[in-house]
C-alpha positions as CSV (number, residue, x, y, z in Angstrom):
1,M,36.1,144.6,8.8
2,A,34.2,143.9,12.0
3,L,35.1,145.6,15.2
4,P,38.1,143.7,16.8
5,E,36.8,140.7,18.7
6,A,40.2,140.2,20.4
7,F,39.8,143.5,22.2
8,L,36.3,142.6,23.4
9,D,37.5,139.2,24.6
10,H,40.3,140.9,26.6
11,L,37.8,143.2,28.3
12,R,35.6,140.3,29.1
13,E,38.4,138.2,30.5
14,K,40.6,140.8,32.2
15,G,38.2,143.7,32.9
16,Y,39.2,147.3,32.8
17,H,41.6,149.0,35.2
18,P,42.3,152.7,34.6
19,R,45.9,152.4,35.8
20,S,46.8,149.5,33.5
21,N,47.8,149.7,29.9
22,K,46.8,146.1,29.2
23,H,43.5,147.1,27.5
24,S,45.3,149.6,25.2
25,D,47.9,146.9,24.4
26,A,45.1,144.5,23.5
27,L,43.5,147.1,21.2
28,A,46.9,147.9,19.7
29,E,47.5,144.3,18.9
30,A,44.1,144.0,17.3
31,I,44.7,147.1,15.1
32,V,48.0,145.7,13.9
33,H,46.3,142.4,13.0
34,D,43.5,144.2,11.1
35,L,45.9,146.5,9.3
36,V,47.9,143.6,8.0
37,A,44.7,141.7,7.1
38,T,43.2,144.6,5.1
39,C,46.1,146.7,3.8
40,P,48.2,144.8,1.1
41,P,51.1,147.4,1.1
42,I,51.5,147.0,4.9
43,A,51.1,143.2,4.7
44,E,53.7,142.8,2.0
45,R,56.3,144.9,3.8
46,A,55.6,143.2,7.1
47,A,56.0,139.7,5.6
48,A,59.3,140.8,4.0
49,G,60.6,142.1,7.4
50,Q,60.5,145.7,6.2
51,L,57.9,146.7,8.8
52,V,57.7,146.0,12.5
53,Y,55.5,147.3,15.4
54,A,56.0,148.1,19.0
55,L,53.7,148.8,22.0
56,N,54.2,151.7,24.4
57,F,57.0,153.1,22.2
58,H,59.0,156.2,23.3
59,L,58.9,158.5,20.4
60,L,61.8,161.0,20.7
61,Y,62.0,164.4,19.1
62,S,64.8,166.8,20.1
63,N,64.5,166.9,23.9
64,S,60.8,165.9,23.9
65,E,59.6,162.3,24.5
66,W,56.1,160.9,23.9
67,N,54.9,157.5,24.8
68,T,52.8,156.3,22.0
69,D,50.6,153.2,22.4
70,L,51.4,151.8,19.0
71,A,54.3,152.5,16.6
72,I,54.7,150.9,13.2
73,G,57.8,151.5,11.1
74,I,61.0,150.5,9.5
75,P,63.2,148.1,11.6
76,P,66.9,148.4,12.1
77,P,69.1,146.9,9.3
78,G,69.4,143.1,9.5
79,T,66.0,142.5,11.1
80,A,64.7,139.1,9.8
81,P,61.2,138.5,8.4
82,P,58.6,137.2,11.0
83,V,59.0,133.6,11.8
84,E,55.5,133.3,13.3
85,G,52.6,135.5,12.4
86,S,52.4,138.2,9.7
87,I,54.5,141.0,11.3
88,R,57.4,141.0,13.7
89,R,57.1,142.8,17.0
90,A,60.3,144.9,17.4
91,P,61.2,148.5,18.0
92,P,61.2,150.4,14.7
93,S,64.2,152.6,13.9
94,T,62.0,155.0,12.0
95,V,58.3,155.4,12.9
96,Q,55.9,155.7,10.0
97,I,52.6,155.2,11.9
98,A,52.0,156.2,15.5
99,I,48.6,155.6,17.1
100,E,47.3,156.9,20.4
101,L,44.6,154.9,22.2
102,K,42.4,156.4,24.9
103,S,39.3,155.3,26.8
104,V,36.4,157.1,28.5
105,M,34.8,154.5,30.8
106,T,33.3,156.7,33.5
107,E,33.2,160.4,34.5
108,H,32.7,161.1,30.8
109,R,32.6,164.9,30.7
110,K,35.7,165.2,32.8
111,A,37.7,162.4,31.1
112,V,36.9,163.4,27.5
113,K,38.5,166.8,28.0
114,N,41.8,165.1,29.0
115,R,41.5,162.6,26.1
116,K,41.0,165.4,23.6
117,R,44.0,167.2,24.9
118,D,46.0,164.0,24.7
119,F,45.1,163.5,21.0
120,E,46.0,167.0,20.1
121,A,49.4,166.7,21.9
122,H,49.9,163.3,20.2
123,H,49.6,164.6,16.6
124,G,51.7,167.6,17.4
125,H,54.6,165.5,18.7
126,V,54.3,162.9,15.9
127,H,54.4,165.6,13.2
128,S,57.3,167.4,14.9
129,Y,59.1,164.0,14.8
130,S,58.4,163.7,11.1
131,P,55.8,165.8,9.1
132,G,55.2,162.7,6.9
133,A,54.5,160.3,9.8
134,I,50.9,159.2,10.2
135,A,49.3,160.1,13.5
136,G,46.2,158.1,14.4
137,G,43.9,158.1,17.3
138,V,41.2,155.8,18.7
139,M,38.8,156.7,21.5
140,V,36.9,153.9,23.3
141,V,33.7,155.2,24.9
142,N,31.6,153.3,27.5
143,A,27.8,153.3,27.0
144,S,26.9,151.2,30.0
145,P,24.5,153.0,32.4
146,T,26.6,151.7,35.3
147,F,30.3,151.1,35.9
148,K,32.4,149.6,38.7
149,S,35.8,151.1,38.9
150,P,38.5,149.1,40.7
151,L,39.6,152.4,42.3
152,R,36.2,153.0,44.0
153,T,34.0,150.9,46.4
154,E,30.7,152.0,44.9
155,V,29.2,151.5,41.5
156,T,28.8,154.6,39.4
157,D,25.5,155.4,37.8
158,H,25.8,157.2,34.5
159,R,22.7,159.4,34.2
160,D,21.6,159.8,30.6
161,V,24.5,157.8,29.3
162,R,23.3,158.3,25.7
163,A,23.9,162.0,26.1
164,L,27.3,161.4,27.6
165,V,28.3,159.2,24.7
166,I,27.1,161.7,22.2
167,H,29.1,164.4,24.0
168,C,32.3,162.3,23.9
169,L,31.8,161.5,20.2
170,R,31.3,165.2,19.4
171,E,34.6,166.0,21.2
172,M,36.4,163.3,19.2
173,R,35.0,164.8,16.0
174,N,36.4,168.2,17.1
175,V,40.0,166.8,17.4
176,N,41.9,168.5,14.5
177,M,42.3,166.5,11.3
178,R,44.8,167.0,8.5
179,S,43.3,166.9,5.0
180,S,46.7,166.1,3.5
181,G,50.3,165.4,4.6
182,T,50.7,168.9,5.8
183,G,49.2,171.1,8.5
184,E,48.1,170.2,12.0
185,G,45.8,167.3,13.2
186,L,45.4,163.6,13.2
187,D,45.7,161.7,9.9
188,A,43.1,159.1,11.0
189,K,40.8,158.7,13.9
190,A,38.0,156.5,15.2
191,A,35.6,156.1,18.0
192,V,34.6,152.6,19.3
193,V,31.6,152.4,21.7
194,V,31.3,149.5,24.2
195,A,28.8,148.6,26.9
196,M,30.8,147.5,29.9
197,D,29.8,147.7,33.6
198,N,33.0,146.0,34.7
199,I,31.0,143.6,36.8
200,D,29.4,141.0,34.5
201,P,32.0,140.0,31.9
202,A,29.3,138.3,29.8
203,S,27.4,141.5,29.3
204,T,30.4,143.4,27.8
205,S,29.6,144.1,24.1
206,Y,30.2,146.5,21.3
207,V,27.5,149.1,20.6
208,T,26.9,149.4,16.8
209,S,23.6,151.3,16.8
210,A,23.2,155.0,17.3
211,P,24.9,157.0,18.7
212,A,27.9,154.8,17.8
213,P,29.4,155.8,14.4
214,P,27.7,153.7,11.7
215,V,29.4,152.2,8.7
216,G,30.2,155.1,6.3
217,D,30.9,157.5,9.1
218,P,34.5,158.9,8.9
219,M,35.0,157.9,12.5
220,H,33.9,154.3,12.0
221,Y,36.6,151.6,12.6
222,D,36.5,150.5,9.0
223,A,37.1,154.1,7.8
224,F,40.0,154.4,10.2
225,L,41.8,151.3,8.8
226,Q,41.1,152.4,5.3
227,R,42.5,155.9,5.9
228,L,45.6,154.5,7.5
229,C,46.2,152.2,4.6
230,S,45.6,155.0,2.0
231,Q,47.9,157.4,3.9
232,F,50.6,154.7,4.2
233,S,50.3,153.8,0.5
234,S,50.6,157.4,-0.7
235,R,53.5,158.4,1.7
236,F,55.6,155.3,1.9
């Protein structure tokens, strides 16, 4: 499975704004599409109306609430199969997969600390909600040597951006992972590297060479989809 072109198209057309969730919504939609395309158990249940997805879903556990970027799960009784597309978008009554999506576009060393903390909190909340639920995480890391934030007037220069990307990927690898359906940690994670200066849309592209995770790396997007599918098949 190639990296999701729909997400790249969104970045080129809409740009990136740190206070908007449009980029995470676009990536979430792409992940849903790719999961349905590559995971037969998910595709079959989605087509039968037994699986739905929601964006920016409020996952409740006791008195705690966590806004997860993508939730996939069982719909309320009486939900019809999808009329268009391969899976219906609707709030699930029971969440089986919850995925957190985070980006590090600039100020890498500062931002990645917060992102790592977000991922750890995410899997903790998801597994408190249900130990069997699948907690996933995807980090998008910018490898462009410059970046124009809409919140700042000047363009930021990233000194030694390769070292910054390596640092962010190392931090993502350090996010706890569960080896089975018990314990603490994410059940699946990935890192996607882009080159985006937020000035010239045509120059926005995926980075597939080092230091981006290569095919075969546990943090590659392909491995992420495969692990989600495997975990879903074994648990549900």
